[in-house]
LUMBADREN-436341 format. One line per 8 residues: number of its first residue (from 1); their letters; for each residue x, y, z of C-alpha. Coordinates in Angstrom, 2 decimals, m for minus. Last residue first. Example, Ala and Ser with C-alpha at 12.3 -4.5 7.8 and 13.67 -1.06 7.14 Angstrom:
! residues 2
2 = sa = 13.67:m1.06:7.14 | 12.30:m4.50:7.80
//
This chain:
! residues 84
84 = rtavlgai = m84.33:m4.52:m0.77 | m87.57:m6.22:0.59 | m87.72:m9.13:m1.49 | m84.06:m10.17:m0.56 | m84.57:m9.48:3.36 | m87.52:m11.51:3.39 | m85.80:m14.30:1.33 | m82.57:m14.34:3.65
76 = vahldgvr = m84.56:m14.31:6.81 | m86.77:m17.59:5.31 | m83.61:m19.05:4.40 | m82.20:m18.69:7.98 | m85.78:m20.51:9.11 | m84.83:m23.35:6.58 | m81.62:m23.93:7.69 | m83.01:m24.53:10.91
68 = rtqrhega = m83.27:m23.60:14.74 | m83.30:m19.32:13.51 | m85.64:m17.65:15.88 | m86.37:m14.31:14.70 | m83.94:m11.38:14.59 | m83.81:m7.98:15.22 | m82.96:m8.77:19.26 | m80.09:m6.31:19.29
60 = apdpmtik = m77.81:m9.01:19.97 | m79.00:m11.16:16.99 | m78.11:m7.89:14.79 | m80.47:m8.78:11.80 | m78.77:m9.48:8.49 | m77.73:m6.91:5.74 | m78.32:m7.53:2.35 | m76.66:m7.78:m0.91
52 = fidelefm = m76.96:m11.08:m1.56 | m74.10:m12.53:m1.97 | m72.12:m9.97:0.06 | m74.64:m10.68:3.32 | m74.46:m14.58:2.63 | m70.71:m14.08:3.04 | m70.76:m12.15:6.06 | m73.32:m14.48:7.79
44 = aeamglsd = m71.10:m17.52:6.74 | m68.02:m15.69:8.60 | m70.35:m15.38:11.29 | m71.63:m19.23:11.31 | m67.86:m20.31:11.12 | m66.96:m18.27:14.52 | m69.80:m20.01:16.08 | m68.99:m23.67:14.90
36 = vgteelpt = m70.80:m24.82:11.67 | m71.14:m28.67:12.12 | m74.69:m28.71:10.11 | m76.22:m30.55:13.02 | m76.45:m27.61:15.37 | m78.23:m25.41:12.53 | m81.15:m28.26:11.99 | m81.71:m29.43:8.97
28 = dltiagkn = m84.75:m29.15:7.60 | m83.81:m26.87:4.78 | m81.26:m29.53:3.42 | m77.85:m30.59:4.65 | m76.62:m34.16:4.35 | m74.03:m34.13:1.87 | m71.39:m32.17:3.41 | m72.28:m33.98:6.96
20 = gadgykri = m68.96:m35.26:7.49 | m66.80:m32.05:6.71 | m68.17:m30.44:9.38 | m69.51:m26.93:8.36 | m68.08:m23.58:6.90 | m68.23:m24.55:3.39 | m71.46:m26.62:3.94 | m73.29:m23.84:5.16
12 = vrileeai = m72.08:m21.62:2.39 | m73.28:m24.00:m0.53 | m76.66:m24.69:1.93 | m77.25:m20.63:1.67 | m76.23:m20.76:m1.96 | m78.50:m23.40:m3.08 | m81.29:m22.23:m0.96 | m81.16:m18.73:m2.12
4 = hdsm = m81.24:m20.33:m5.96 | m84.32:m21.79:m5.52 | m84.36:m24.99:m8.11 | m83.33:m27.97:m5.90
//
């Protein structure tokens, strides 16, 4: 995989996810199958913000689109990186 955003995203998700799924995460993996709980996802989002120097949209304010797969999250991050 040559996509730096995808590589970092999957690395961070693996860090906070279920140890049993470490080798199986791809952009097509549903987020609920990554083994990342809600606290882990919040921590992952903060880490991704630091890595990419972005501010993730606030889901409570309705500022994000549906993110069901790792690839959906990748698209959000890539869009933010492109506009910074």
